[in-house]
C-alpha positions as CSV (number, residue, x, y, z in Angstrom):
1,X,-5.1,58.5,-57.9
2,X,-7.3,61.3,-57.5
3,X,-7.5,64.5,-55.5
4,X,-8.0,64.1,-51.8
5,X,-7.5,67.4,-49.4
6,X,-5.2,65.6,-46.9
7,X,-2.9,66.1,-49.9
8,X,-2.3,69.7,-49.0
9,X,-1.0,70.9,-45.5
10,X,-1.6,74.5,-43.8
11,X,1.3,75.9,-42.3
12,X,1.2,78.3,-39.8
13,X,1.4,81.8,-41.5
14,X,3.0,80.7,-44.7
15,X,0.1,79.6,-46.4
16,X,-0.3,75.6,-48.0
17,X,2.2,72.7,-48.4
18,X,1.9,69.6,-50.7
19,X,1.8,67.0,-48.7
20,X,3.4,64.8,-51.7
21,X,6.6,67.1,-52.4
22,X,6.4,69.3,-49.8
23,X,6.3,72.4,-51.9
24,X,4.6,75.7,-50.9
25,X,1.8,77.6,-52.2
26,X,0.4,81.0,-51.0
27,X,-3.1,80.1,-52.7
28,X,-4.6,76.8,-51.7
29,X,-6.1,76.8,-55.5
30,X,-2.8,76.9,-57.0
31,X,-1.7,74.0,-54.7
32,X,-4.8,72.4,-55.8
33,X,-3.5,72.8,-59.4
34,X,0.1,71.6,-58.7
35,X,-1.2,68.4,-57.1
36,X,-3.8,67.8,-60.1
37,X,-0.8,68.3,-62.7
38,X,2.0,66.9,-61.3
39,X,1.0,63.9,-58.7
40,X,-2.5,62.6,-60.2
41,X,-2.4,60.2,-63.0
42,X,-4.1,61.9,-66.3
43,X,-6.9,59.3,-67.2
44,X,-6.1,61.5,-70.8
45,X,-2.7,62.3,-72.2
46,X,-2.8,65.1,-75.7
47,X,-0.3,63.4,-78.3
48,X,1.1,65.8,-81.0
49,X,0.2,64.1,-84.3
50,X,3.7,65.8,-85.9
51,X,6.7,64.7,-83.7
52,X,4.3,61.7,-81.2
53,X,5.3,63.6,-77.8
54,X,2.8,63.0,-74.8
55,X,1.9,66.3,-72.7
56,X,-1.0,65.8,-70.2
57,X,-2.3,69.5,-70.4
58,X,-3.2,71.7,-73.0
59,X,-0.9,74.4,-71.9
60,X,1.7,72.0,-71.9
61,X,1.1,70.7,-75.5
62,X,0.6,74.8,-76.5
63,X,4.1,75.4,-75.3
64,X,5.8,72.6,-77.1
65,X,4.1,73.4,-80.6
66,X,5.1,76.8,-80.0
67,X,8.7,76.1,-79.6
68,X,9.4,72.9,-81.3
69,X,7.2,73.6,-84.6
70,X,7.1,77.0,-84.3
71,X,3.4,77.0,-84.2
72,X,1.1,79.1,-82.7
73,X,0.0,77.8,-79.2
74,X,-3.7,78.3,-79.4
75,X,-6.9,76.0,-79.1
76,X,-7.2,75.8,-82.6
77,X,-3.5,74.8,-83.0
78,X,-3.8,71.8,-80.4
79,X,-7.3,70.9,-82.4
80,X,-5.6,70.3,-85.4
81,X,-1.7,69.3,-84.5
82,X,-2.8,66.8,-82.0
83,X,-4.8,64.3,-80.9
84,X,-6.3,63.0,-77.3
85,X,-5.2,59.4,-76.1
86,X,-6.1,57.1,-73.3
87,X,-3.0,56.7,-70.9
88,X,-1.2,54.0,-71.4
89,X,0.1,53.8,-68.0
90,X,-3.8,53.1,-66.8
91,X,-4.6,49.3,-66.4
92,X,-8.3,50.5,-66.0
93,X,-10.3,53.5,-66.8
94,X,-13.3,53.7,-64.5
95,X,-12.8,49.7,-63.8
96,X,-13.2,49.0,-67.5
97,X,-10.5,47.2,-69.3
98,X,-7.7,49.4,-70.9
99,X,-8.8,50.6,-74.2
100,X,-6.8,51.4,-77.3
101,X,-5.9,55.4,-78.3
102,X,-9.2,57.8,-78.8
103,X,-8.7,59.1,-82.3
104,X,-10.5,62.4,-84.0
105,X,-11.9,63.5,-80.5
106,X,-12.1,67.5,-79.9
107,X,-10.2,68.3,-77.4
108,X,-12.8,70.5,-75.7
109,X,-15.7,67.8,-76.4
110,X,-17.1,66.2,-73.3
111,X,-16.8,62.4,-73.9
112,X,-19.8,60.4,-73.8
113,X,-20.1,57.1,-71.6
114,X,-21.2,55.1,-74.4
115,X,-18.1,55.6,-76.6
């Protein structure tokens, strides 16, 4: 599923509402971020190399590293202790058959279509 404008509703005098879970928000950009994080299946996931926990966002993995492993939650720590994997819930990625986990990819590096 990808983001569509009809996932967001306008509430007169009260801001915006998620049409999926009915959560209200004051700003449309925050509601869009909520929908992308909570309701859209992520194509790529971040997996902790220390305990195999999987997160959908860098911020969540940073919190996990800080709480569970007492590590600094910055990008260097995430790059050193995590790997990017293709979401196993997906049966296809961009129309291609499901792939095996992606190894040794820097989280901030763009992915080439040829890989």
